[in-house]
C-alpha positions as CSV (number, residue, x, y, z in Angstrom):
1,X,6.1,38.1,-35.1
2,X,5.1,36.5,-32.0
3,X,1.5,35.8,-31.1
4,X,-0.2,38.5,-29.0
5,X,-0.4,37.6,-25.2
6,X,-3.9,36.9,-25.0
7,X,-3.7,34.5,-28.1
8,X,-0.9,32.7,-26.5
9,X,-2.7,32.6,-23.0
10,X,-5.9,31.1,-24.7
11,X,-3.7,28.4,-26.4
12,X,-1.9,27.3,-23.1
13,X,-5.4,27.3,-21.4
14,X,-6.8,25.0,-23.9
15,X,-3.9,22.8,-23.8
16,X,-4.3,22.5,-19.8
17,X,-7.9,21.8,-20.2
18,X,-7.3,19.2,-22.7
19,X,-4.7,17.5,-20.6
20,X,-6.8,17.2,-17.5
21,X,-9.7,15.8,-19.6
22,X,-7.5,13.1,-21.0
23,X,-6.3,12.3,-17.4
24,X,-9.8,12.2,-16.2
25,X,-11.0,10.2,-19.1
26,X,-8.3,7.5,-19.2
27,X,-8.1,7.1,-15.4
28,X,-6.5,3.7,-14.5
29,X,-5.7,2.9,-18.0
30,X,-2.5,5.2,-17.9
31,X,-1.7,3.8,-14.2
32,X,1.2,1.7,-15.4
33,X,2.5,4.4,-17.2
34,X,2.4,6.9,-14.6
35,X,4.1,4.5,-11.9
36,X,6.5,3.6,-14.9
37,X,7.3,7.5,-15.4
38,X,7.6,8.0,-11.5
39,X,10.4,5.3,-11.3
40,X,12.4,6.2,-14.2
41,X,12.2,9.8,-12.8
42,X,13.2,8.7,-9.5
43,X,16.1,6.5,-10.9
44,X,17.4,8.7,-13.6
45,X,20.2,10.4,-11.3
46,X,21.4,6.8,-10.3
47,X,21.8,6.0,-14.1
48,X,23.5,9.3,-14.8
49,X,25.9,9.0,-11.9
50,X,26.7,5.4,-13.3
51,X,26.9,7.0,-16.9
52,X,29.8,9.3,-15.2
53,X,31.6,6.3,-13.8
54,X,32.3,5.2,-17.5
55,X,29.6,2.9,-18.2
56,X,27.0,3.3,-21.0
57,X,23.5,4.0,-20.6
58,X,22.2,0.6,-21.3
59,X,24.8,-1.2,-18.9
60,X,23.6,1.4,-16.2
61,X,19.8,0.8,-17.1
62,X,20.4,-3.0,-16.7
63,X,22.4,-2.8,-13.4
64,X,19.7,-0.5,-12.1
65,X,17.1,-3.2,-13.1
66,X,18.7,-6.3,-11.8
67,X,19.0,-4.5,-8.6
68,X,15.5,-3.6,-8.4
69,X,14.6,-7.2,-9.4
70,X,16.4,-8.5,-6.4
71,X,15.0,-6.1,-4.0
72,X,11.5,-7.0,-5.2
73,X,12.0,-10.4,-5.0
74,X,13.4,-10.2,-1.6
75,X,10.6,-8.1,-0.2
76,X,7.9,-10.4,-1.9
77,X,9.6,-13.4,0.0
78,X,10.4,-11.9,3.4
79,X,8.4,-8.6,3.9
80,X,5.0,-8.4,2.0
81,X,3.6,-11.8,3.2
82,X,4.0,-10.5,7.0
83,X,2.7,-6.9,6.2
84,X,-0.3,-8.6,4.6
85,X,-0.9,-11.1,7.6
86,X,-0.5,-8.4,10.3
87,X,-2.9,-6.1,8.5
88,X,-5.5,-8.7,8.2
89,X,-5.0,-9.7,11.9
90,X,-5.1,-6.3,12.8
91,X,-8.4,-6.0,11.5
92,X,-9.7,-9.2,13.0
93,X,-8.6,-8.3,16.4
94,X,-10.4,-4.8,16.2
95,X,-13.4,-6.0,18.0
96,X,-11.3,-7.5,21.0
97,X,-9.5,-4.0,21.2
98,X,-12.9,-2.2,21.3
99,X,-14.2,-4.5,24.1
100,X,-11.2,-3.9,26.0
101,X,-11.6,-0.2,25.5
102,X,-15.1,-0.2,26.5
103,X,-14.4,-2.2,29.6
104,X,-11.6,0.2,30.6
105,X,-13.5,3.3,30.0
106,X,-16.6,1.4,32.0
107,X,-14.6,0.7,35.1
108,X,-12.9,4.2,35.1
109,X,-15.6,6.3,34.0
110,X,-19.1,4.7,34.9
111,X,-21.1,7.9,34.7
112,X,-20.6,8.0,31.1
113,X,-21.9,4.6,30.2
114,X,-25.7,4.8,31.9
115,X,-27.9,2.5,30.1
116,X,-29.7,5.3,28.6
117,X,-26.5,7.4,27.6
118,X,-25.7,8.4,24.1
119,X,-22.2,7.5,24.3
120,X,-23.2,3.7,25.4
121,X,-25.4,3.4,22.8
122,X,-23.1,4.8,20.1
123,X,-20.3,2.6,21.4
124,X,-22.6,-0.4,21.1
125,X,-23.4,0.5,17.6
126,X,-19.7,1.0,16.5
127,X,-18.8,-2.4,18.3
128,X,-21.3,-4.2,16.3
129,X,-20.2,-2.5,13.0
130,X,-16.7,-3.5,13.4
131,X,-17.6,-7.1,14.3
132,X,-19.9,-7.4,11.4
133,X,-18.2,-5.0,8.6
134,X,-14.4,-5.1,9.7
135,X,-13.0,-8.0,8.0
136,X,-15.3,-7.6,4.9
137,X,-14.2,-4.0,4.7
138,X,-10.8,-4.9,4.7
139,X,-11.2,-7.7,2.2
140,X,-13.0,-5.3,-0.1
141,X,-10.1,-2.8,0.1
142,X,-8.0,-5.8,-0.6
143,X,-10.0,-6.7,-3.6
144,X,-10.3,-3.4,-5.1
145,X,-6.5,-2.6,-5.0
146,X,-6.0,-6.1,-6.5
147,X,-8.2,-5.1,-9.5
148,X,-6.5,-1.6,-9.7
149,X,-3.0,-2.7,-9.7
150,X,-3.1,-6.3,-10.9
151,X,-0.3,-8.7,-11.0
152,X,0.4,-8.2,-14.8
153,X,1.0,-4.4,-13.9
154,X,3.2,-5.1,-11.2
155,X,5.1,-7.7,-12.4
156,X,5.3,-7.0,-16.3
157,X,4.0,-3.6,-17.6
158,X,5.5,-1.2,-14.8
159,X,9.0,-2.6,-15.0
160,X,8.9,-2.7,-18.9
161,X,7.6,0.9,-19.1
162,X,10.1,2.1,-16.5
163,X,12.9,0.4,-18.2
164,X,12.3,2.0,-21.5
165,X,11.6,5.4,-20.2
166,X,14.7,5.5,-18.0
167,X,16.7,4.1,-21.0
168,X,15.5,7.2,-23.3
169,X,14.9,9.5,-20.4
170,X,17.6,12.1,-21.5
171,X,16.6,11.7,-25.1
172,X,13.1,12.5,-24.3
173,X,13.9,15.4,-22.5
174,X,16.2,16.9,-25.2
175,X,13.2,16.1,-27.7
176,X,10.7,18.0,-25.6
177,X,13.3,20.9,-25.4
178,X,13.1,21.0,-29.1
179,X,9.3,21.4,-29.2
180,X,9.2,24.4,-27.0
181,X,8.3,27.8,-28.3
182,X,11.3,29.8,-29.2
183,X,10.3,33.1,-27.7
184,X,9.4,31.4,-24.3
185,X,12.1,28.3,-24.2
186,X,14.4,30.1,-21.7
187,X,11.6,30.9,-19.2
188,X,10.2,27.4,-19.8
189,X,13.5,25.6,-19.0
190,X,13.8,28.1,-16.0
191,X,10.6,26.8,-14.7
192,X,11.4,23.2,-15.5
193,X,14.4,23.4,-14.0
194,X,12.8,24.9,-10.6
195,X,9.8,22.5,-10.9
196,X,12.7,19.4,-11.1
197,X,14.7,20.9,-8.3
198,X,11.5,20.9,-6.0
199,X,10.2,17.5,-7.1
200,X,13.9,16.2,-6.5
201,X,14.1,17.6,-3.2
202,X,10.9,16.5,-2.2
203,X,10.1,13.3,-3.9
204,X,13.5,11.7,-3.8
205,X,14.3,13.5,-0.4
206,X,11.2,12.4,1.2
207,X,10.7,9.0,-0.2
208,X,14.1,8.2,1.4
209,X,13.1,9.8,4.4
210,X,9.9,7.7,4.5
211,X,12.1,4.3,3.8
212,X,14.3,5.1,6.6
213,X,11.5,5.8,9.0
214,X,9.4,3.3,8.1
215,X,12.3,0.7,8.5
216,X,13.1,2.1,11.9
217,X,9.7,2.4,13.4
218,X,9.0,-1.3,12.2
219,X,12.2,-2.8,13.7
220,X,12.1,-0.7,16.6
221,X,8.5,-1.6,17.5
222,X,8.9,-5.4,16.7
223,X,12.1,-5.3,19.1
224,X,10.0,-3.6,22.0
225,X,7.6,-6.8,21.4
226,X,4.5,-4.7,20.2
227,X,2.1,-6.7,18.1
228,X,1.4,-5.4,14.5
229,X,4.8,-3.4,14.7
230,X,5.5,-4.1,11.2
231,X,2.3,-2.8,9.6
232,X,2.2,0.0,12.1
233,X,5.8,1.0,11.3
234,X,5.0,0.8,7.6
235,X,1.9,2.9,8.1
236,X,4.0,5.4,9.7
237,X,6.7,5.5,7.1
238,X,4.3,5.5,4.3
239,X,2.5,9.0,5.3
240,X,5.6,10.9,6.5
241,X,5.7,12.5,3.3
242,X,3.1,14.8,5.0
243,X,4.8,16.4,7.9
244,X,3.8,15.6,11.5
245,X,0.9,13.4,9.8
246,X,2.9,10.1,9.9
247,X,4.0,10.6,13.4
248,X,0.5,11.5,14.6
249,X,-0.9,8.5,13.1
250,X,1.5,5.9,13.6
251,X,2.1,7.2,17.1
252,X,-1.6,7.2,18.1
253,X,-1.8,3.8,16.8
254,X,1.1,2.3,18.3
255,X,0.5,3.8,21.8
256,X,-3.2,2.9,21.7
257,X,-2.0,-0.8,21.1
258,X,0.7,-0.6,23.7
259,X,-2.0,0.4,26.1
260,X,-3.9,-2.6,25.6
261,X,-1.0,-4.9,25.3
262,X,1.3,-3.6,28.0
263,X,-1.4,-2.2,30.6
264,X,0.5,-1.9,33.7
265,X,3.9,-2.3,32.0
266,X,4.8,1.6,31.8
267,X,8.3,0.8,30.8
268,X,7.2,-0.8,27.6
269,X,4.5,1.9,26.6
270,X,7.2,4.4,27.4
271,X,9.5,2.6,25.0
272,X,6.9,2.6,22.4
273,X,6.4,6.4,22.7
274,X,9.9,7.1,23.0
275,X,10.5,5.5,19.4
276,X,8.3,7.9,17.8
277,X,9.7,10.8,19.6
278,X,13.2,9.8,18.5
279,X,11.8,9.2,15.1
280,X,10.8,12.9,15.2
281,X,13.9,14.1,16.4
282,X,15.8,12.3,13.7
283,X,13.4,13.5,11.0
284,X,13.4,17.3,12.1
285,X,17.0,17.4,12.9
286,X,18.9,15.2,10.6
287,X,16.9,13.3,7.8
288,X,14.8,16.2,6.4
289,X,17.4,19.0,6.6
290,X,19.9,16.8,5.0
291,X,17.7,14.8,2.2
292,X,15.0,17.3,1.6
293,X,16.4,20.8,2.3
294,X,14.4,23.7,3.4
295,X,13.5,25.3,0.0
296,X,11.1,22.6,-1.2
297,X,8.0,25.3,-0.6
298,X,5.5,22.8,-0.3
299,X,3.2,23.4,2.7
300,X,1.6,20.6,4.5
301,X,-1.8,22.1,4.0
302,X,-1.3,22.6,0.4
303,X,-0.3,18.9,0.3
304,X,-3.3,17.6,2.0
305,X,-5.4,20.0,-0.3
306,X,-3.8,18.8,-3.5
307,X,-4.4,15.0,-2.4
308,X,-7.8,15.5,-1.6
309,X,-8.7,17.3,-4.9
310,X,-6.6,15.4,-7.4
311,X,-7.9,12.1,-5.5
312,X,-11.5,13.0,-5.7
313,X,-11.2,14.1,-9.3
314,X,-9.1,11.3,-10.8
315,X,-9.0,8.8,-8.4
316,X,-5.8,6.6,-7.5
317,X,-4.0,7.9,-10.4
318,X,-4.9,11.5,-9.1
319,X,-3.6,10.7,-5.8
320,X,-0.1,9.5,-7.4
321,X,0.0,12.9,-9.8
322,X,-0.9,15.1,-6.9
323,X,2.4,15.9,-5.4
324,X,4.2,16.5,-8.7
325,X,1.3,18.5,-9.9
326,X,1.3,20.5,-6.5
327,X,5.0,21.2,-7.0
328,X,4.5,22.5,-10.4
329,X,1.5,24.7,-9.4
330,X,3.7,26.0,-6.6
331,X,6.5,27.0,-8.7
332,X,4.3,28.5,-11.4
333,X,2.5,30.5,-8.6
334,X,5.7,31.8,-7.5
335,X,6.6,32.8,-11.0
336,X,3.3,34.4,-11.6
337,X,3.8,36.3,-8.3
338,X,7.1,37.6,-9.0
339,X,5.8,38.8,-12.5
340,X,3.1,40.8,-10.9
341,X,5.4,42.3,-8.3
342,X,7.6,43.6,-11.1
343,X,4.8,44.9,-13.1
344,X,3.0,48.1,-13.5
345,X,-0.3,46.5,-12.3
346,X,1.3,46.1,-9.0
347,X,4.0,49.1,-8.8
348,X,1.7,51.6,-10.4
349,X,2.7,54.5,-12.3
350,X,4.5,56.1,-9.5
351,X,6.9,52.8,-9.0
352,X,10.5,53.0,-10.4
353,X,11.2,52.5,-13.8
354,X,12.7,49.4,-15.3
355,X,16.5,49.8,-16.1
């Protein structure tokens, strides 16, 4: 005899609370395992496709690992040093950019910069803060990230965890399926399928979109001759998974830098703006429809809210799991709504009877 609904709800609630408490308590300790699981989930379709071509799971995972190591070494040698140098240089020239902005505004809007005006005093304070704290702030960020994701995690633990999880992924899924409560196993499988479909469409699809757009922005901006084009392109590509935000942040940063670097050269400034306009056209009409699809169901506001909440509660790990959990919650919410719409609580006694 199945447990009463109220008892089942109590058990599932306790399980959810325990999971969140464990996530909060362990914090950054589980970071390498979260990253490894994310990598394994991302690469599992590639391993499955290689298996369908006749390779064993072990050989497929080995090939994927060797390719990943090659790509990582190539990026470490060619791309990462340039990104770090451009980021440091961008922070270092921030005071100069601010001074040029102050001069530009003073020449064209002198009435706003009277000695006693609040705007002038605020800009002076902001400029002094940038001069005194800008580089130290960026170095502190690098130090905190370095302590959070240290060299051992990046080079040893995460790849090892990802390798073993990828190798045993199908077996783990089968074992978890065996543990499902028999009465609810079909419903849970359907919900898991819907969540996986949403995650696959969003994470794998948007990950590819972010990579393509970030590469496009970086190369195009460097070809135009924009300073810090590589770091601006990387930033724009990184936040593209939140619709419109990548273009707004990257475009504002790139066009702002272009104004100071190319002032008077309106062709170069127009080219920088055109790069982001073309990027948005490609994303909206080609990349996102082809790689992500229109049935993901993750609203931009919901994503921002999830990132803010999980980041505040669980730190960096919370931000990593925010999108998957947001997708899962979205699927569960749609399931609950569909159950409610078909229940007598919604239809009332006058509603049509179930067939």
